[in-house]
N, C-alpha and C positions, 0 to 999 in steps of 0.2 A: 234295781229299779228297771218299774215294766215298760216295754218297749215305747206303750202307748202315751211314756208320761218320763221322756227324755228332757233332760235340764234344755231350758229356753236363754238367749243373749241375757235376760232379764238377772236370771238366778245365778249369771258366770258374773254380772252384773254385780249382783248386791256384795255375792260372799268375796271379791276380791278390792269391793269398794270402790271399783272403779263404773264410771261411765258407760252406759251402753255403745255406746258410740267407739268411744276408746276399746269397748271390748271385740267391736261387729272390725273398728279395722285393722287392730290386733289377729285376728285370725287372721285378715287378710296379707297379714305383712306388710303392712302401713309402714310407709317409711317415716311418713312421723308420730310413728310410737315408738319408744323405745327396745332394741332387743330384746333388753330384759324383762318389761314387759308383756313383752312377744310372747316370751318362753312363760309365763308366772298365768297367762290367759288361754297355754294352749293345750300346760299342763290340766288345770283346769278344766276348760272343755271337753279334753275325755278322761279324765278320771268321773266328771259327772254325766257325762254317755251323748252330751250335746252331737249334737248330725245335722249341717248347715240345709237348711231346703233350696237342696239347686231349682225344683221349681219354681219355686218364687220369684228366684233371682233370676231366672229365664224371659218370666211373664216380664218383670222390667228392664233386664235388656236385652229382650231379644236372642242371649243363647239358649242355647238348648243345654248348654252341659256332655255335649253326645258326640262322639268321634264315630266315622263307618271303615269298616275298610270291607272293598270291593272281595267278594275271594270268589275265585271259577271252584264246582267241584267239578273234578273228574269222575262222574255218577256212573255206578256198575262196578268200578276200581276202586275198592276203601281204604287199600294197603295206601292208595296216591295220597287220599285225603287225610290218612294220619299222622302222613307225614307233613302237612302243615300245622300239625298241632304246637309244636314248638314255639312258629311265628305269633300262634294268638296267643300262646301264654304270653309271651316277651310284651305283645299288643298292652295284652289285656291291664298287669299288674303297670306298664308304661303307666295304660289312661289313668290308673286307681288316682295312682299317686301324683298323675295334674290333674286330680280334682274330676275327671272326666267318667262316665260310663262309653263303653265301646261295645259296636253294635259291626254285628257279620252281617251281612246280605248275600248271600251266594248267590252262585248266578253257574246255569247248568251250559255244557259244550255247545247249547245250542241256539243260544241266551246270547243277543246282536248288543255288544262292550260298550256301546256310545247310546243306543236305549238307556241300557241301565245306570249310564250315570244320568242321563235325561230326568228320568222316572224320581232317583235319591236329591235333585235339582229342585223339582216341583214339587217335593212331599217338603222341602225345609226342614227336616228333622235334624239336620247334623249340624257342628259346627266346623267340620275340616272333613275331606275323606282321606284313603288312602288308598291309589285301585297298584293293579297287581296283574302280572303277565303281559307284559309292555309288545308291541308290536312295533313295526318297522312306519316312521308315519304318524306316531298312535293319532285320532282323532282327539284324543278325552282330553291329552296334557292341552291344544292348542284352546278345547271348547270349557276346560275350565279356568284358563291366564282366562281367553276373554268374558268371563261371567264372573271373575273375581271370587273365584273360591279358592279358599285357602284346603291346600292339596299336598298329597308328594305321591312317591313315587318310587313303588320296591321293584329297582328297573330303568332301565333306561332306551330312549326312541333316538332316532337317528333326526331329529328336528334340529335346523340351526335356533334354536330357544332357547331363556335360559333358564329352567324347573327346580324345584328340587328333590332330589331322587336318593334313596338308601340302593344302592346295587350291591352282587358279589363278582368276585371280577374273574369271570367265567374265560374268559380269552385269558389271563393267566394261568388261572386254574388247568386248564385243557391245555396248554403250551407244556407247561410243568411236566404232564400227567405222558406228554409222546415222548418228552424229552428224555424221561426217567424210562420210560418204555426202550427206547433207544438203545439207552446204558444198559441195558440191563440184551442188546444183542437182539433184539429187536426190527426190523425194517417191514413188513408184512402187518399194519396197526392197522387194528376195528376202530371205529368211532360211533358212540350213540349220542343222538340228537335228541331233544325231543321234539316240540312240535316246533315241524320246523318256517312257521312262520313270527314266531317269537325270536325278543330279539336277544334274550340268552340263547340262541341254540347260534344266531348269526355269530356273538362275540364268541363262544364255545371254537366254534368251525376257524375262527379268524384265527386263533390261536395254537391251533392244530395245523393251519397247513403254512404259518408261519414258521412252528418246527420242523416241517417238512421240507420247505424249502431249503432252511438254513443247514439240514443236513446232505440236500442235493436229492433227496428221492424224491420220486415222483409219485401223483399224488392218482390211488384208483378208486372211482370211485363206487367202486362198488362196495365196500371194506368199511361206506358211511352208510348211517340207516339213520332213519327220521321216525317219530311219530309218538306215541302216547308213551311206548314201554312199560307196561303191566310184564307182571314176570311170566307171562304165557307167551307174549308177543316178543320179549325177548327169546326169550328159548328160541322159539320160530326160529327168529330173524339167525339169530350166534349159530344156532344149528346147520342152519341152509348155509350160514360161512365156513365153516368144518369140513363139510362136504364138499369142499369148493376144490377145483386140482390143486391150486395155490394156498389155504388155509393162512390166516393169520396165527401170528404169531403171539401178538400184543394185541391188547386193550383196553379202552378211554373209555365206560362204563360213566352213564349219565347220572343216575343216581342208583338206592339200594335196591330198588324193585328189575332194574336193568341187571344189576347185579348179579341177584338170588337168578335172577333165568336164564342170566349166562352161566352161573354154578351149575346148575340142574343138566344146560347144554352139557357140558362140560363132564359131570359125572355120567350120565347113561354110555359116553361115547369111553369113559374108563380115563377120561384127562385127568390132570391136576395143573390145579393151578398151582403158578409159581415153577414149573419143570417145563411143562409142555404148553402152555399156554399164562403167559403175563399177565394181570390186573392192576389197573390203577381205579378207585372211583370217586365220586364224586359224592359225600351222606350228612343228612343233615341233621341225619337220629341218632349216630355213635351206631348203628345196627351191626356196620361191618368188620368193628373191631374184637368184635363178639364171635364171630364165624372159624371153624376153626380153617382158616387158608390162608398162605401167603396170599395179600390182597395190600396193594399199597392201596390210601387213602388220605383227601382231601377234607378233612371235617369243617363243614361252617355252623359256625354259634347262631342260630335260626333262632333263637331267644332273643338274642343280642341286633338280632335284626329287628325284629319286633320294637322292642325296646327304642334303638333309635330311629326307628319308621315316627311313632310317638312323638317324641325327643323334638323332632326337629317340623314335623303337624306343629304342635301347640308350639312353638315357637312362630311358626308361621300367623300364628292365628292373631298371638297376643302382637305381633309385630307384620305384619304382610308387606309394607315397604320395605323393608331388611332385607341383609343379604342373600342372595341365594344356594342355601344348603344345600352339599351335595356329599354324598359318603360313598366311601367303595369297603368293603370289608373284606378279607383276601384269605384263600385256604390253610386250615393249619396242615402239615402234612405227617402222615406216620407212615412207615415203609412196613411196617405191618410184615418183618422177614424173623423178628424174632417171638415163635407163636405161645412158647414157656411163659415171657414177660405176657404177652397179652392173656394167657387162662389165667394168669394171678392177679390182675386187675382188676 
């Protein structure tokens, strides 16, 4: 069947000897239609190549059937943006399954996050928003709540107000990484944070501080670094630490790029990870498990995070007054000590 000759509701109704109304309701899983009829209608629709006219429905209902995710891009640091692909993949597939299309609204580091959201609200181009990279007291949360716009946040902020979010337990990941490095005998433990104003860095720092306090180890601020942590900046930062009079023996990396930079700094000095310096990293892309080094890894299912963001948002659109959902993803730890096993995976 040619794309311009797609089956319409009347064709499906005629083939199954049903009314157009029944077919329409069945395609929307209407409770008044028998499950067996719904199954017959959907099978026929698939076989005949029926595609719903979302645009027409949007005109009638005022809905766009589009979800928009606001994603800051790291200009001139393309590998950082590459790490967002699993998240985008998860959101895209979940949106399609729910009958929506996903729009990515890219921003640059120079863009004001609040102005970006305000522009989207003025355009009325989406039924719901996904906001990312939350900061302390993030004003976007209150703005969207006040406007009554369905949204979900990827991350948390410290406002005393209920809002839907999906987040990664960065505090627990950093806490566990620090404790595991201590178990290796490390006392001088360096910590990589990303952009300091982001709440993810604040929670990561809290986990590190809690582990150090429990062990009675005073915190040396010179061992804590923050920034975008490209491979280059990570290499420069960690190399500087390695040349200090009392260099670190352990390192908790923020992500894969911070890890690659740190490994580069070690290699230049003939130092071996897992022997001279113990390393644990958070990993969004599973890159670390393919590196020929003894590295502990907290893996995070970013595609799963993307799927969950859309699922929570879709339920929020359907039922704006329903319970406020919050989801926290844990990191899955791999000690990375059996290199032979890693290579055979």
